[in-house]
C-alpha positions in Angstrom: 36.6 65.5 44.0 34.4 62.2 43.3 36.2 58.6 43.7 33.9 57.9 40.7 36.1 59.4 38.2 37.6 56.7 35.3 39.2 56.8 32.1 40.1 59.9 30.4 38.5 61.2 27.3 40.6 63.8 24.9 38.5 66.2 23.6 39.4 68.7 21.4 38.3 72.3 22.3 37.7 75.4 20.2 41.8 75.7 20.1 44.3 73.5 18.6 45.0 72.2 21.9 44.0 68.8 23.6 42.2 68.6 27.1 41.8 65.7 29.3 38.3 64.8 30.5 37.6 62.3 33.2 34.6 59.9 32.9 32.5 59.9 35.9 31.0 56.7 35.0 32.1 54.0 37.5 33.2 52.8 40.9 36.7 51.8 41.4 36.3 48.1 41.5 34.1 48.3 38.3 36.3 49.9 36.1 38.2 48.0 33.4 41.9 48.6 34.6 41.1 47.7 38.3 39.0 44.6 37.4 41.9 43.1 35.4 44.4 43.8 38.0 42.3 42.5 40.9 40.7 39.7 39.4 42.2 38.8 36.0 41.6 39.1 32.4 38.9 36.5 32.4 36.9 38.7 34.5 36.1 41.2 31.8 34.2 41.4 29.2 35.4 41.9 25.4 34.2 45.4 25.6 36.0 46.1 28.8 39.4 44.7 27.4 38.8 46.7 24.2 38.6 49.6 26.6 41.7 49.4 28.2 43.6 48.8 25.0 42.0 52.0 23.5 42.8 53.8 26.8 41.1 57.3 25.6 38.1 58.2 23.1 37.7 61.3 21.4 35.3 64.4 21.5 31.8 63.5 21.9 32.4 59.6 22.3 33.8 58.2 25.5 36.4 55.1 25.7 33.5 52.9 26.3 31.4 53.9 23.5 34.1 53.7 21.4 35.1 50.0 22.5 31.2 49.0 21.9 31.4 50.2 18.4 34.8 48.6 17.9 33.5 45.5 19.2 30.4 45.7 16.9 32.6 46.1 14.1 34.7 42.9 14.7 31.9 40.7 15.5 30.9 41.1 11.9 34.4 40.3 10.6 35.4 36.8 9.6 39.0 37.4 10.4 41.4 40.0 11.3 40.5 43.5 9.3 43.0 45.3 7.8 44.5 48.6 9.0 42.8 50.6 6.5 39.5 48.9 7.2 39.4 49.5 11.0 40.6 53.1 10.5 37.3 53.9 8.8 35.8 53.5 12.5 35.6 57.2 13.7 37.4 57.8 16.5 40.0 54.9 15.2 42.7 55.9 12.9 45.4 54.4 11.7 47.5 54.0 14.8 45.3 52.7 17.1 43.9 50.4 14.2 47.7 49.4 14.2 47.7 48.9 17.7 44.5 46.6 17.7 45.1 44.6 14.9 48.9 43.7 16.1 47.2 42.8 19.3 44.5 40.7 17.6 47.2 38.9 15.4 49.7 38.0 18.3 46.9 36.5 20.3 45.9 34.6 17.5 49.2 33.5 16.9 50.2 32.6 20.6 46.7 31.4 22.0 44.4 31.1 19.0 41.6 28.6 19.4 43.0 26.8 16.3 44.1 23.2 17.0 42.2 23.2 20.5 40.5 19.5 20.7 36.9 19.3 21.5 35.9 16.1 23.1 32.7 17.6 25.0 30.4 20.7 25.0 32.0 22.4 27.7 35.2 22.5 25.5 33.1 24.7 23.0 31.6 27.1 25.9 35.1 27.7 27.0 35.8 28.8 23.4 32.9 31.1 22.8 31.6 32.0 26.0 32.7 35.5 26.0 29.9 36.3 23.5 27.4 35.6 26.0 27.2 39.4 27.1 26.1 40.2 23.8 22.8 42.2 23.4 21.8 40.5 20.2 21.8 36.9 19.4 25.4 36.0 17.8 25.1 32.5 15.8 28.5 31.0 15.6 29.8 28.0 14.0 32.9 26.2 14.9 35.0 24.3 12.2 36.5 21.0 13.2 38.6 18.5 11.4 38.8 15.0 11.5 40.3 14.8 14.9 37.5 17.0 16.0 40.5 19.7 16.0 39.1 23.4 15.9 39.8 24.7 12.3 37.9 28.1 12.9 35.3 29.8 15.3 32.9 32.3 13.0 30.2 34.4 14.0 27.8 33.5 11.2 25.0 36.0 11.8 23.7 38.8 14.1 20.2 38.9 14.6 17.8 41.2 16.5 17.3 40.8 20.2 15.6 37.7 20.3 15.6 36.1 16.5 18.5 35.0 14.5 17.9 34.4 11.0 19.9 31.3 10.2 20.2 29.4 6.8 22.3 26.3 6.1 24.4 28.2 3.0 25.6 31.0 5.7 26.4 28.5 8.1 28.3 25.7 6.0 30.1 28.0 3.4 33.0 28.6 5.2 33.6 25.2 7.0 33.3 23.5 3.5 36.3 25.8 2.2 38.1 24.9 5.6 37.6 21.3 4.6 36.2 20.9 7.7 34.9 17.3 8.9 32.1 18.2 11.5 30.7 21.6 12.7 29.5 22.6 16.6 27.2 25.6 16.3 26.0 27.6 18.8 24.2 30.6 20.0 23.9 33.2 23.0 20.4 33.7 24.7 20.5 37.5 25.7 17.7 37.1 27.9 19.9 34.6 29.6 17.0 31.8 29.5 18.8 28.8 28.1 15.7 26.3 27.3 15.5 26.2 23.6 12.4 27.7 21.5 9.9 25.8 18.8 12.3 28.1 16.4 15.5 26.8 18.1 14.5 23.2 17.7 13.7 23.9 14.1 17.1 25.3 13.2 18.8 22.6 14.9 17.2 19.9 13.0 17.2 22.2 9.8 20.8 22.4 10.0 21.5 18.6 11.0 19.7 17.3 7.9 21.8 20.1 5.3 25.1 18.8 7.4 24.3 15.3 6.4 23.7 15.9 2.8 26.9 17.9 2.9 28.7 14.9 4.2 29.6 17.1 7.5 29.3 15.7 11.1 26.8 17.9 13.0 28.0 17.6 16.5 26.1 19.8 18.8 24.0 23.0 19.1 24.5 25.1 22.3 22.6 27.9 23.5 24.7 29.7 26.5 24.9 32.5 28.5 27.7 34.2 30.7 26.8 31.5 33.7 25.9 28.3 31.9 25.0 26.2 28.4 22.3 23.9 27.0 23.7 21.2 24.8 21.4 19.6 22.6 23.6 16.5 22.5 23.7 16.3 26.4 20.3 16.4 26.6 19.2 14.1 24.2 17.6 16.7 21.4 20.0 15.5 18.7 18.3 13.4 16.0 19.6 9.9 16.1 22.6 10.7 18.6 22.2 9.2 22.1 23.0 11.5 25.0 25.8 9.4 26.3 28.3 9.6 23.1 31.1 11.6 23.2 32.4 14.0 20.6 
């Protein structure tokens, strides 16, 4: 038997009985559960964490695919979905949906980003770095109060691989409802290249100008990968803001 056996998939046969089938996918040191034990939770991607939580897949959809689809669904949510909403995803069902939502709510209560004080770009990178493994660009907006404490972290748009369409209306709608005093925006570059494009510059200036009209502080725009980040503020690319200024 191969050493490359991984997590089980419950596969329904022609009869009503269930069968277990192992996935021949990953070497032991790359399997999510073994990585968690050896390296701790920060070493795992969001998809790997969900794969551990799901444990098994369904016929025609192994646990890794199911975790990927679940992650894509959660990325589109502004908050924690309801059980009924999540159960609509094929392969989840009410039982798994209850477990997932309970985990999300417990994590939000105990270790949520809300209340975290932001003093430098590194603080934001810590909060959003786990989005770096997405294959599409995710444009993120972080709402802050007057003390620069986090009120909310949201994905605003999910774009094509090299293009995210960003409009001030979508970016600032929720921060206004949050009664935010300031915002920080960020997006991942799936290529890993952190240098801002001309389009990135244009989006940054457009959002900065819109925020000024709305009376919101526009503190920074980060471009990030799983290894590092580029800060417009730190690099002196924020109009009217010195790179030496702290948040």
